[in-house]
C-alpha positions as CSV (number, residue, x, y, z in Angstrom):
1,X,277.4,78.3,18.2
2,X,279.9,74.9,19.0
3,X,278.6,71.9,16.4
4,X,278.4,73.1,13.1
5,X,278.1,71.3,9.8
6,X,280.2,70.2,6.8
7,X,281.3,71.4,3.8
8,X,278.4,69.9,1.7
9,X,276.0,70.7,4.8
10,X,276.5,74.0,6.9
11,X,275.1,74.6,10.2
12,X,272.6,77.7,9.1
13,X,271.1,79.9,11.4
14,X,268.9,82.6,10.0
15,X,265.4,84.1,10.8
16,X,262.7,82.8,9.3
17,X,261.6,83.6,5.9
18,X,260.0,87.3,5.5
19,X,261.9,87.8,8.9
20,X,264.9,88.6,8.0
21,X,266.6,91.4,10.9
22,X,263.7,90.5,13.1
23,X,265.8,88.7,15.3
24,X,267.8,90.5,18.1
25,X,270.1,89.0,20.7
26,X,271.6,91.5,23.5
27,X,274.5,91.4,25.8
28,X,272.2,91.6,28.7
29,X,274.9,91.4,31.7
30,X,273.4,91.9,35.4
31,X,273.0,95.3,36.5
32,X,276.5,96.7,37.8
33,X,278.2,93.9,37.1
34,X,280.1,95.0,34.0
35,X,282.7,92.4,33.6
36,X,281.2,91.5,30.4
37,X,284.1,91.1,28.1
38,X,283.4,88.6,25.3
39,X,280.6,88.5,22.5
40,X,277.2,88.6,21.8
41,X,277.5,85.7,19.0
42,X,280.8,83.5,19.4
43,X,281.0,81.0,16.4
44,X,283.3,78.5,17.7
45,X,281.9,75.7,14.9
46,X,283.2,74.8,10.7
47,X,280.8,75.2,8.4
48,X,278.4,77.6,9.9
49,X,276.4,80.3,8.3
50,X,274.6,82.9,10.5
51,X,272.5,85.2,8.2
52,X,270.0,87.8,8.8
53,X,270.3,88.4,13.0
54,X,270.6,91.7,14.9
55,X,273.2,91.8,17.7
56,X,272.8,94.6,20.0
57,X,276.0,95.5,22.5
58,X,276.1,97.3,26.2
59,X,277.2,100.7,25.0
60,X,274.5,103.2,25.8
61,X,272.2,101.2,27.9
62,X,271.4,102.4,31.4
63,X,274.1,101.8,33.7
64,X,276.6,100.3,30.7
65,X,279.9,101.9,31.8
66,X,280.8,105.4,29.7
67,X,284.4,104.3,29.0
68,X,286.3,101.7,27.5
69,X,287.4,100.1,31.2
70,X,287.3,96.4,32.0
71,X,286.8,97.6,35.5
72,X,284.0,96.5,37.6
73,X,283.9,99.9,38.5
74,X,281.6,102.1,36.6
75,X,282.9,105.1,35.3
76,X,286.9,104.3,36.6
77,X,289.0,105.3,33.5
78,X,292.0,105.2,35.3
79,X,294.8,104.0,33.2
80,X,294.3,102.8,29.8
81,X,292.1,100.2,30.5
82,X,289.9,98.6,27.6
83,X,286.1,96.8,28.0
84,X,286.4,94.4,25.0
85,X,282.4,93.5,24.1
86,X,282.0,92.5,20.6
87,X,279.4,91.7,18.3
88,X,280.7,88.3,16.5
89,X,283.9,87.0,16.8
90,X,285.2,83.2,16.0
91,X,286.6,81.5,18.9
92,X,289.2,78.5,18.3
93,X,290.1,78.2,21.9
94,X,287.7,74.8,21.8
95,X,289.3,73.1,19.0
96,X,292.8,74.6,18.6
97,X,292.3,74.1,14.9
98,X,291.7,76.3,12.0
99,X,288.3,77.0,11.6
100,X,286.5,76.4,8.1
101,X,283.6,77.9,5.8
102,X,282.0,80.3,8.2
103,X,279.8,82.7,6.4
104,X,277.9,85.6,8.4
105,X,275.9,87.6,6.1
106,X,273.4,90.6,6.4
107,X,273.8,91.1,10.4
108,X,273.8,94.0,11.6
109,X,275.9,94.7,14.8
110,X,275.9,98.0,16.9
111,X,276.4,99.3,20.5
112,X,279.7,97.5,20.9
113,X,282.4,98.8,23.2
114,X,285.0,97.4,21.5
115,X,284.5,95.7,17.5
116,X,281.8,94.9,15.4
117,X,283.3,91.5,13.9
118,X,286.5,89.8,15.2
119,X,289.2,87.2,14.5
120,X,290.9,86.3,17.2
121,X,294.9,86.2,18.0
122,X,297.3,88.1,17.2
123,X,300.1,86.8,14.8
124,X,299.3,83.6,15.3
125,X,300.8,81.0,12.4
126,X,300.0,77.5,14.2
127,X,297.0,75.4,14.2
128,X,293.9,77.5,14.4
129,X,295.5,80.4,12.4
130,X,293.6,79.7,9.1
131,X,290.1,81.2,9.1
132,X,287.7,80.7,6.6
133,X,285.5,83.4,7.7
134,X,283.3,85.5,4.4
135,X,281.7,88.4,6.0
136,X,278.9,89.8,3.6
137,X,276.5,92.2,3.4
138,X,276.8,93.0,7.2
139,X,276.7,96.4,8.8
140,X,278.6,97.8,12.2
141,X,278.2,101.3,13.7
142,X,277.5,103.1,16.8
143,X,281.1,101.4,18.2
144,X,283.9,101.7,20.1
145,X,284.2,104.7,22.1
146,X,285.8,107.7,21.4
147,X,287.1,108.1,24.7
148,X,289.9,106.9,27.1
149,X,290.9,109.3,30.3
150,X,290.0,112.0,27.4
151,X,291.8,111.1,24.2
152,X,290.9,109.2,21.0
153,X,291.6,105.7,22.0
154,X,292.0,104.4,18.6
155,X,291.3,100.9,20.0
156,X,288.3,100.1,18.5
157,X,287.4,98.7,15.7
158,X,284.2,98.2,12.9
159,X,286.2,94.8,11.8
160,X,288.9,93.7,13.6
161,X,290.9,90.9,11.9
162,X,294.4,89.3,12.8
163,X,296.4,87.5,11.1
164,X,294.7,84.5,9.6
165,X,294.3,83.3,5.9
166,X,291.0,82.9,4.0
167,X,289.2,85.7,5.1
168,X,287.1,87.7,2.3
169,X,285.0,90.9,3.3
170,X,282.5,91.6,0.7
171,X,279.8,94.5,0.4
172,X,279.9,95.2,4.4
173,X,279.2,98.8,5.7
174,X,280.6,100.4,9.1
175,X,280.1,104.2,10.5
176,X,279.9,105.9,13.4
177,X,283.3,103.7,14.7
178,X,285.3,105.3,17.3
179,X,288.9,104.3,15.9
180,X,289.0,101.8,12.9
181,X,286.6,101.1,10.4
182,X,288.2,98.1,9.3
183,X,291.8,96.7,10.8
184,X,293.8,94.2,9.7
185,X,296.9,93.3,11.2
186,X,299.3,91.5,8.2
187,X,300.1,87.6,8.4
């Protein structure tokens, strides 16, 4: 989502009334091409509300990698590699400025190799470091890979929040996550 609304008139992406949870967005890389390392849904706009979507990642699908690898060779877990498929993320790269007034609510994401909901950037403090993102009543489950090279990776997350201001986590549920349920960097 690259174009949003305004503070008084946000863009709303939602299911039809009575169809909450019936719109499925699915990662769909070409068979055998597992270079997909991005999100199913990217929000790159201000004043945007996403409501009631279901997002299915690639983990567990036929021909999906069986480990946290970013390589295109299926099952090659040599070294410390990581397949970074995410359910929902914010993207600051398009504007380089702060992202304001984003709400994700009543969404479900599962089968993600890396994270369910993710904010970008590590320890960023300049323009683009403020994220007004409210995550309300979302669910994430069956996310992450429990093994990388035979050991627990600890690199996967239900809610993965980096250094930012204005993040609100309210009434979300995460379970069956290999790694962190909520992982927040100080900032």
